[in-house]
C-alpha positions as CSV (number, residue, x, y, z in Angstrom):
1,M,-38.7,4.1,-252.7
2,K,-40.7,6.2,-255.2
3,R,-41.5,5.5,-258.8
4,A,-40.0,7.9,-261.1
5,S,-43.1,9.5,-261.9
6,E,-43.5,10.5,-258.0
7,I,-40.3,12.9,-258.2
8,K,-41.2,16.3,-257.8
9,Q,-38.3,17.6,-256.4
10,I,-34.7,17.3,-257.7
11,V,-31.8,18.7,-255.5
12,I,-28.4,19.1,-256.9
13,V,-25.6,19.7,-254.6
14,G,-23.1,21.3,-255.5
15,G,-22.3,23.6,-258.8
16,G,-19.0,24.1,-260.9
17,T,-19.1,22.2,-264.4
18,A,-20.6,19.0,-263.1
19,G,-23.3,20.2,-261.3
20,W,-24.7,22.8,-264.0
21,M,-24.2,20.6,-266.9
22,S,-25.9,18.1,-264.7
23,A,-28.9,20.5,-264.4
24,L,-29.3,21.0,-267.8
25,I,-29.2,17.3,-269.0
26,L,-31.8,17.0,-266.4
27,A,-33.6,20.2,-267.1
28,D,-34.0,19.5,-271.0
29,T,-34.9,15.5,-270.6
30,L,-37.6,16.6,-268.0
31,A,-39.0,19.3,-270.1
32,Q,-39.5,16.5,-273.0
33,S,-40.9,14.0,-270.6
34,A,-44.3,12.8,-270.7
35,T,-44.1,11.4,-266.9
36,M,-41.8,14.3,-265.2
37,R,-42.4,17.5,-266.4
38,E,-43.6,18.8,-263.8
39,A,-40.1,17.9,-261.5
40,S,-38.8,21.1,-260.4
41,I,-34.8,21.3,-260.2
42,T,-33.1,23.2,-257.3
43,L,-29.2,23.5,-257.4
44,L,-27.4,24.4,-254.3
45,E,-23.9,26.0,-254.5
46,S,-21.3,26.9,-252.3
47,P,-20.5,30.5,-252.3
48,V,-16.7,29.4,-251.0
49,I,-15.8,26.5,-253.2
50,G,-14.4,26.8,-256.3
51,T,-14.2,25.0,-259.1
52,I,-11.5,22.4,-259.3
53,G,-10.5,22.7,-263.0
54,V,-7.5,20.8,-263.1
55,G,-8.0,20.4,-267.0
56,E,-9.6,22.8,-269.4
57,G,-10.1,20.0,-272.3
58,S,-12.5,18.0,-273.6
59,T,-13.1,14.9,-275.5
60,H,-15.9,15.2,-278.6
61,A,-18.8,14.4,-276.4
62,L,-19.0,18.2,-275.6
63,K,-19.7,19.1,-278.8
64,R,-23.0,16.6,-278.8
65,F,-24.0,18.3,-275.2
66,F,-24.0,21.8,-276.6
67,D,-26.3,20.5,-279.9
68,T,-28.8,19.0,-278.0
69,L,-29.3,22.1,-276.0
70,R,-29.4,23.8,-279.3
71,I,-26.4,26.5,-278.0
72,E,-24.4,27.6,-280.9
73,E,-20.4,27.2,-280.7
74,S,-20.3,30.7,-281.9
75,E,-22.1,31.8,-278.3
76,W,-20.5,29.7,-276.3
77,M,-17.2,29.7,-277.3
78,P,-16.1,33.0,-276.8
79,A,-17.7,33.7,-273.7
80,C,-15.3,30.4,-272.2
81,H,-12.3,31.8,-274.3
82,A,-12.6,28.3,-276.2
83,T,-10.3,26.8,-278.6
84,Y,-10.8,23.7,-280.7
85,K,-9.2,20.5,-279.9
86,C,-8.5,17.7,-282.4
87,G,-6.7,15.6,-280.3
88,I,-3.5,15.4,-277.7
89,T,0.3,15.3,-278.9
90,F,2.4,13.1,-276.5
91,D,6.0,14.3,-276.6
92,G,9.0,12.4,-274.8
93,W,7.0,9.3,-273.4
94,S,9.0,7.0,-275.6
95,T,12.4,6.8,-276.6
96,R,12.0,4.4,-279.5
97,P,13.8,5.6,-282.3
98,G,11.0,7.4,-284.7
99,F,8.2,7.3,-281.9
100,T,9.3,9.9,-279.2
101,S,6.5,11.9,-280.3
102,Y,2.9,11.0,-281.3
103,F,-0.7,12.4,-281.6
104,H,-3.7,10.4,-280.5
105,Q,-6.7,11.8,-282.9
106,F,-10.4,12.8,-282.5
107,S,-11.5,10.5,-285.8
108,T,-13.1,11.7,-288.8
109,M,-14.9,10.3,-291.6
110,V,-11.6,10.6,-293.8
111,D,-10.5,7.6,-291.2
112,N,-12.1,4.8,-292.7
113,L,-10.2,5.6,-296.0
114,T,-6.6,6.1,-294.4
115,Q,-7.1,3.5,-291.2
116,P,-6.8,0.7,-293.5
117,V,-3.6,1.7,-294.9
118,L,-2.2,2.4,-291.6
119,S,-3.2,-1.7,-290.3
120,A,-1.3,-3.1,-292.9
121,N,1.6,-1.0,-292.4
122,V,1.5,-2.1,-288.8
123,A,1.1,-5.5,-289.4
124,A,4.0,-5.7,-291.3
125,R,6.1,-3.8,-288.9
126,L,5.0,-6.5,-286.2
127,R,6.2,-8.9,-288.2
128,G,9.6,-7.0,-288.2
129,A,9.8,-5.3,-291.8
130,D,11.0,-1.7,-292.2
131,A,7.4,-0.4,-292.6
132,P,5.9,3.3,-291.9
133,A,4.2,3.0,-289.2
134,W,4.0,6.2,-287.4
135,P,0.0,7.0,-287.1
136,N,0.6,10.8,-287.4
137,D,1.0,10.2,-291.3
138,Y,-2.9,8.7,-291.8
139,F,-5.4,10.8,-289.7
140,L,-6.3,14.1,-290.9
141,S,-6.9,15.7,-287.4
142,A,-3.1,15.6,-287.1
143,Y,-2.6,17.2,-290.6
144,L,-5.2,19.8,-289.4
145,V,-3.2,20.5,-286.1
146,K,0.0,20.5,-288.0
147,N,-1.5,23.5,-290.0
148,K,-3.4,25.1,-287.3
149,L,-6.6,24.6,-288.6
150,A,-10.2,24.7,-287.2
151,P,-11.6,21.4,-287.5
152,V,-14.8,22.7,-288.8
153,N,-15.5,21.3,-292.3
154,P,-17.3,23.6,-294.9
155,E,-20.3,22.3,-297.1
156,H,-18.2,21.4,-299.8
157,F,-16.0,18.8,-298.0
158,P,-18.4,15.9,-297.1
159,F,-16.0,14.7,-294.7
160,T,-17.3,15.4,-290.9
161,A,-14.9,15.5,-288.2
162,N,-15.1,14.6,-284.8
163,Y,-13.5,17.4,-282.5
164,G,-13.4,18.4,-278.5
165,F,-12.6,22.0,-277.2
166,H,-10.0,23.8,-274.8
167,F,-11.9,26.3,-272.2
168,D,-11.5,28.2,-269.0
169,A,-13.6,26.2,-266.6
170,T,-14.8,28.8,-264.4
171,L,-16.0,31.0,-267.3
172,L,-17.6,27.7,-268.7
173,A,-19.8,26.8,-265.3
174,R,-20.7,30.4,-265.1
175,F,-21.8,30.0,-268.4
176,L,-23.7,26.9,-267.9
177,R,-25.5,28.2,-264.8
178,K,-26.7,31.4,-267.1
179,K,-28.5,28.6,-269.5
180,A,-29.6,26.5,-266.7
181,L,-31.5,29.3,-264.4
182,E,-32.8,30.3,-268.4
183,R,-34.5,27.2,-268.5
184,G,-35.9,27.3,-265.1
185,V,-33.4,25.4,-262.6
186,R,-33.8,27.2,-259.0
187,H,-30.6,28.2,-257.4
188,H,-29.2,29.0,-253.9
189,E,-26.2,30.2,-252.6
190,C,-25.4,28.0,-249.6
191,H,-23.0,26.0,-247.9
192,I,-24.3,22.4,-246.9
193,V,-23.4,21.2,-243.3
194,A,-25.4,17.8,-242.9
195,S,-27.9,15.8,-244.4
196,R,-30.8,14.0,-242.9
197,L,-32.1,10.6,-244.1
198,D,-35.5,8.6,-243.7
199,A,-36.7,5.8,-241.7
200,A,-35.9,3.4,-244.8
201,G,-32.4,4.9,-245.2
202,D,-33.0,7.4,-248.3
203,I,-31.5,11.0,-248.1
204,A,-35.0,13.3,-246.7
205,S,-33.2,16.5,-246.7
206,V,-29.8,18.5,-246.6
207,Q,-29.1,21.4,-244.1
208,T,-27.0,24.5,-244.6
209,S,-24.9,26.8,-242.5
210,N,-27.5,29.0,-241.8
211,G,-30.0,26.7,-240.5
212,E,-32.3,26.4,-243.6
213,A,-33.0,22.6,-244.6
214,F,-33.7,21.6,-248.6
215,A,-36.0,18.4,-249.3
216,G,-36.0,16.5,-252.1
217,D,-37.3,13.0,-253.7
218,L,-33.6,12.9,-255.6
219,F,-30.5,14.5,-254.9
220,I,-27.6,14.4,-257.3
221,D,-24.1,14.9,-255.4
222,C,-21.8,17.1,-257.5
223,S,-19.9,18.0,-254.3
224,G,-16.6,17.3,-255.6
225,F,-14.2,15.4,-253.9
226,A,-15.7,15.4,-250.7
227,G,-18.5,13.3,-251.9
228,L,-21.1,14.9,-249.0
229,L,-23.8,12.5,-249.8
230,I,-22.8,9.7,-252.1
231,E,-20.0,8.9,-249.3
232,Q,-20.3,10.8,-246.3
233,A,-24.0,10.6,-245.7
234,L,-24.9,7.3,-247.2
235,G,-21.1,5.7,-246.4
236,T,-20.9,4.4,-250.0
237,P,-17.2,2.5,-250.5
238,F,-14.5,4.2,-252.7
239,I,-12.4,2.1,-255.1
240,S,-9.0,3.7,-255.0
241,Y,-7.0,3.4,-258.6
242,A,-3.9,4.0,-256.7
243,R,-2.0,0.6,-257.7
244,D,-3.2,1.2,-261.3
245,L,-2.3,5.2,-261.6
246,A,0.3,6.5,-259.2
247,N,-0.5,10.3,-259.9
248,D,-2.0,12.2,-257.1
249,A,-1.2,15.9,-257.2
250,A,-0.8,18.9,-259.8
251,V,0.4,22.0,-259.9
252,A,-1.1,24.3,-262.3
253,M,-0.2,28.0,-263.6
254,P,-1.0,30.3,-266.6
255,T,1.3,31.6,-269.3
256,P,0.6,34.3,-272.5
257,H,0.9,33.2,-275.9
258,D,1.4,35.0,-279.2
259,G,-2.4,34.5,-280.6
260,D,-1.6,31.8,-283.0
261,V,-2.6,28.7,-281.4
262,A,-2.9,24.6,-282.9
263,P,-5.8,22.7,-281.8
264,H,-4.1,20.2,-279.6
265,T,-3.6,19.5,-276.1
266,V,0.1,18.6,-275.8
267,S,1.6,16.5,-273.0
268,T,4.9,16.6,-272.1
269,A,6.8,13.9,-270.0
270,L,8.8,15.3,-267.0
271,R,10.6,13.6,-264.5
272,N,7.8,12.6,-262.3
273,G,4.8,12.9,-264.4
274,W,3.7,14.7,-267.6
275,A,2.8,18.4,-268.0
276,W,0.1,19.8,-269.9
277,Q,-0.3,22.7,-272.2
278,I,-3.7,24.0,-273.2
279,P,-4.3,26.7,-275.8
280,L,-7.1,29.3,-274.6
281,T,-8.0,32.4,-276.7
282,S,-6.8,34.3,-273.8
283,R,-3.9,32.4,-272.2
284,H,-1.7,29.0,-272.2
285,G,-3.0,26.7,-268.9
286,N,0.0,24.6,-268.0
287,G,0.3,22.1,-265.2
288,Y,2.3,19.2,-263.9
289,V,0.5,15.9,-262.7
290,Y,2.6,14.0,-260.7
291,S,3.0,11.2,-257.9
292,S,3.6,13.0,-254.5
293,A,5.6,9.4,-253.8
294,Y,8.4,10.5,-256.1
295,C,8.7,14.2,-255.5
296,S,7.4,16.9,-253.3
297,A,4.9,19.6,-254.1
298,D,8.0,22.2,-254.1
299,D,9.6,20.0,-256.6
300,A,6.9,20.1,-258.6
301,E,6.2,23.1,-258.8
302,H,10.2,24.1,-259.2
303,E,10.4,21.6,-262.2
304,L,7.2,23.1,-263.7
305,R,8.7,26.7,-263.1
306,E,11.6,25.8,-264.9
307,R,10.2,24.5,-267.7
308,L,8.1,27.4,-268.6
309,G,10.8,30.1,-268.0
310,L,9.1,31.4,-264.9
311,L,11.7,30.4,-262.0
312,D,12.2,34.2,-261.1
313,A,8.5,35.2,-262.4
314,D,5.6,36.3,-260.2
315,V,3.5,34.2,-261.5
316,P,1.1,32.0,-258.5
317,A,0.8,28.6,-258.7
318,R,-2.0,26.6,-258.0
319,H,-1.4,23.1,-256.1
320,I,-4.1,20.8,-256.4
321,A,-4.6,17.2,-254.6
322,M,-6.5,14.5,-256.7
323,K,-8.5,11.6,-255.5
324,V,-8.2,8.8,-258.0
325,G,-10.9,6.1,-258.3
326,R,-14.6,5.8,-258.0
327,V,-17.5,4.9,-255.7
328,E,-18.5,1.4,-255.9
329,Q,-21.9,2.6,-256.8
330,A,-22.7,5.9,-258.1
331,W,-26.5,5.5,-257.7
332,R,-27.4,4.3,-254.3
333,R,-30.8,4.5,-252.8
334,N,-32.0,8.1,-254.0
335,C,-28.9,9.4,-255.1
336,V,-26.9,10.0,-257.6
337,A,-23.3,11.0,-257.6
338,I,-21.8,13.0,-260.7
339,G,-18.5,14.9,-261.7
340,L,-15.6,14.0,-259.0
341,A,-17.8,13.0,-256.4
342,Q,-18.5,9.7,-258.3
343,G,-14.9,9.5,-259.4
344,F,-11.9,10.8,-261.1
345,L,-8.8,9.8,-263.6
346,E,-6.2,11.7,-263.4
347,P,-6.2,14.3,-266.4
348,L,-4.3,12.7,-269.3
349,E,-6.9,11.9,-271.7
350,A,-9.3,14.6,-270.6
351,T,-11.6,12.1,-269.5
352,A,-13.6,13.7,-266.3
353,L,-16.0,16.0,-268.4
354,F,-17.0,13.3,-270.6
355,L,-17.8,10.6,-267.6
356,T,-20.1,13.8,-266.0
357,Q,-21.6,14.2,-269.4
358,T,-22.0,10.4,-269.8
359,S,-23.2,9.9,-266.5
360,A,-25.9,12.1,-266.3
361,A,-27.4,11.6,-269.8
362,I,-27.2,7.4,-269.2
363,F,-29.2,8.8,-265.8
364,A,-31.7,10.9,-267.4
365,A,-32.7,8.5,-270.3
366,Y,-33.7,6.2,-267.6
367,L,-35.7,8.9,-265.3
368,D,-37.3,9.6,-268.9
369,A,-38.2,6.2,-269.2
370,G,-39.8,6.2,-265.9
371,D,-37.3,3.2,-264.8
372,Y,-36.1,4.1,-261.7
373,G,-35.9,0.9,-259.1
374,E,-33.3,-1.4,-258.3
375,R,-32.9,-3.3,-261.5
376,A,-32.3,0.1,-263.0
377,R,-29.8,0.9,-260.3
378,D,-27.8,-2.3,-260.8
379,A,-27.6,-1.4,-264.5
380,Y,-26.3,1.8,-264.3
381,N,-23.5,1.3,-261.8
382,R,-22.5,-1.6,-264.1
383,E,-22.4,0.9,-266.9
384,V,-21.0,3.8,-265.5
385,N,-18.1,2.0,-263.8
386,G,-17.2,-0.1,-267.2
387,Y,-16.6,3.5,-268.7
388,F,-14.3,4.5,-265.5
389,D,-12.0,1.2,-266.0
390,G,-12.4,1.0,-269.4
391,H,-11.1,4.5,-269.2
392,R,-8.5,3.7,-266.6
393,D,-7.0,1.0,-268.8
394,Y,-6.3,3.3,-271.6
395,I,-4.4,5.6,-269.6
396,V,-2.4,2.5,-267.9
397,A,-1.9,1.5,-271.3
398,H,0.3,4.7,-271.8
399,Y,2.4,4.1,-268.6
400,K,2.7,0.6,-269.3
401,T,4.1,1.0,-272.6
402,N,6.5,3.8,-271.7
403,S,10.2,3.1,-272.5
404,R,12.0,6.4,-270.6
405,P,14.7,4.7,-268.2
406,D,15.8,7.9,-266.5
407,T,13.8,8.2,-263.3
408,A,12.4,5.5,-260.7
409,Y,9.0,7.0,-261.5
410,W,9.3,6.0,-265.2
411,R,10.9,2.7,-264.5
412,D,8.1,1.8,-261.9
413,R,5.1,2.6,-264.5
414,A,6.4,0.3,-267.1
415,S,7.1,-2.6,-264.8
416,N,3.9,-2.4,-262.6
417,P,2.4,-5.5,-263.4
418,G,-0.6,-5.1,-261.0
419,A,-1.6,-2.4,-263.2
420,V,-2.4,-4.7,-265.9
421,S,-6.3,-5.8,-265.9
422,D,-6.9,-8.8,-267.6
423,S,-8.6,-6.8,-270.4
424,L,-5.6,-5.0,-271.2
425,R,-3.4,-8.2,-270.9
426,A,-5.7,-9.3,-273.8
427,V,-5.2,-6.2,-276.0
428,F,-1.5,-6.2,-275.4
429,D,-1.1,-9.7,-276.5
430,A,-3.3,-9.5,-279.7
431,W,-1.2,-6.6,-281.0
432,L,1.9,-8.3,-280.0
433,G,1.0,-11.5,-281.3
434,G,0.0,-10.1,-284.5
435,R,-3.6,-10.9,-284.4
436,E,-6.1,-8.4,-285.7
437,L,-6.7,-6.1,-282.9
438,G,-10.0,-4.7,-283.9
439,A,-11.2,-8.0,-283.7
440,E,-9.7,-8.0,-279.9
441,I,-11.5,-4.5,-279.0
442,T,-15.2,-5.4,-280.3
443,R,-14.9,-9.2,-278.4
444,Q,-14.3,-7.2,-275.4
445,G,-16.8,-4.7,-276.0
446,I,-14.5,-1.9,-275.2
447,D,-14.4,0.0,-278.4
448,K,-17.3,2.2,-277.1
449,Y,-14.3,3.3,-274.4
450,Y,-11.8,4.0,-277.1
451,P,-12.6,3.0,-280.3
452,I,-9.9,1.1,-282.6
453,G,-8.2,4.1,-283.8
454,S,-7.2,5.5,-280.3
455,W,-5.6,2.2,-279.5
456,Y,-3.7,2.4,-283.1
457,A,-2.5,5.7,-282.1
458,L,-1.0,4.9,-278.7
459,L,0.4,1.4,-279.4
460,A,2.1,2.2,-282.8
461,G,2.6,5.5,-281.7
462,M,4.8,4.6,-278.7
463,G,6.5,1.9,-281.1
464,I,5.6,-0.8,-279.3
465,F,7.1,-3.1,-282.1
466,P,9.6,-5.7,-282.6
467,P,13.3,-4.6,-284.0
468,S,12.9,-4.2,-287.7
469,R,15.0,-7.2,-289.8
470,P,17.5,-6.0,-291.9
471,A,15.4,-6.0,-295.1
472,P,14.7,-3.4,-297.9
473,P,11.4,-1.6,-297.2
474,D,8.3,-3.4,-298.8
475,P,7.5,-0.7,-302.4
476,A,3.8,-1.2,-302.2
477,L,3.6,-0.2,-298.5
478,Q,5.5,2.6,-299.0
479,Q,3.8,3.7,-302.1
480,Q,0.5,3.7,-300.1
481,A,2.0,5.9,-297.3
482,R,2.9,8.3,-299.0
483,E,-0.2,8.6,-301.3
484,M,-2.0,9.0,-298.1
485,R,0.1,12.0,-296.8
486,E,-0.4,13.7,-300.1
487,F,-4.4,12.8,-300.1
488,L,-4.8,14.0,-296.2
489,R,-2.6,17.1,-297.6
490,R,-5.3,17.9,-300.1
491,C,-8.2,17.1,-297.2
492,A,-6.6,19.4,-295.0
493,L,-6.8,22.4,-297.7
494,N,-10.4,22.8,-297.6
495,F,-10.0,23.8,-293.8
496,R,-9.8,27.4,-292.2
497,G,-7.4,28.6,-290.3
498,H,-7.8,27.9,-286.6
499,M,-7.8,31.4,-285.2
500,E,-9.5,32.8,-288.3
501,V,-12.4,31.1,-287.1
502,L,-12.4,32.0,-283.4
503,R,-11.7,35.5,-284.5
504,E,-14.9,35.2,-286.3
505,Y,-16.7,34.2,-283.2
506,E,-15.3,36.8,-280.9
507,S,-16.5,39.5,-283.3
508,G,-19.7,38.6,-283.6
509,S,-20.3,38.0,-279.6
510,A,-19.0,41.5,-279.2
511,H,-21.7,42.5,-281.8
512,A,-24.2,40.9,-280.3
513,A,-23.4,42.1,-277.0
514,R,-23.7,45.8,-278.1
515,A,-26.8,45.2,-279.9
516,A,-27.8,44.1,-276.8
């Protein structure tokens, strides 16, 4: 195998968000690399295969991606019909009184002041006391959503907030392509039909349907669920998560909105899965993620149309099959799989783009360091597999803690013992045993997947507490909770309206386009 400094031709197979995001991350890294500045990047994109776009939401990591590339939100957000995202509201996953809805927040600096109060109330509630432990009352992001405020803090408010975005996936891929081409990435529209391996078993070239061949030293497989290189050419085993995550299909359709939207995704439990609602500036994205073992595609579409009031409307539905799991080795020989070719977790926590970005960035760092040998491959695979497994466990926790008794789907999700890994079981045991949850999360090293605040939001939000004792509430804890609510209300006064900020971006973008 070549050394990193000998890599001159990098070929990315597949476009879409994964392909163009990988191209930009690699191009930015190579431009600043002392050893690989002369390497070229060529992206091969089929004109007949579109973006999957199951979800149109991100985690807060996407902000870091654009910041690193020095691309302003006021530029890319209007181009992609994007809105802000402070987190995800979960409706109807729990039937426990007082906990039928909760918000999973992106963290803010203010949380350092409020989360200890939530922790004290959670500890009291776990002991059976009647303590106010609904997490929405303790996080600034929930107040921003409630009041439809943009999470961009002004200069005079020194506490920053993490936030993600909602966007049109097709427009985002188009925007990333434009930026990648500006930064020197080469682009060919072609349909890949075969791969040729060299004597050592590395990929030497890929062939197109018109007979053209593209040779490379390093190949990035962004070919989606097909896994043209990592699975089909190199035979890398695929590890299914079907035992853990039952959902394997989705149906999606858009609806209009009144132009005033809150900065959050809404996930609502339905009969055999859950529905998403994602606000863009131009429309709502809606979908139903479900298990084909419990209902048919027609039944799922009917349930979604009924929910949206579209039973008699001529709005086309898009049906999507999902391959849930990951390849055993995302980096194998001279090929790295990124995006859906690497793996996919259902879109409940909007992990797809995060895993794409994280995988590409970690690999780019290895290249930049000149670390391209077998030891580097093994370390890379352990790290990215850890991200997939860690995120899987957090998603499984949503299903395992649900309390819906209405359908076999939800009863089976709660009772499925095989879905609980040793790591997740230890988290549950620490919570229910009243031990310090943060210590367990840190002991396992899984806080890099989801921090302690996320676990508090999920477990407290679902109402995973013993029945309260017939005793009066603790006055001190009640007073602290009231003070926190008032504190957060006043913090939120520093932020501007969500749509006000987005309209300024759109106005500025239109002005810039006219000037150009």
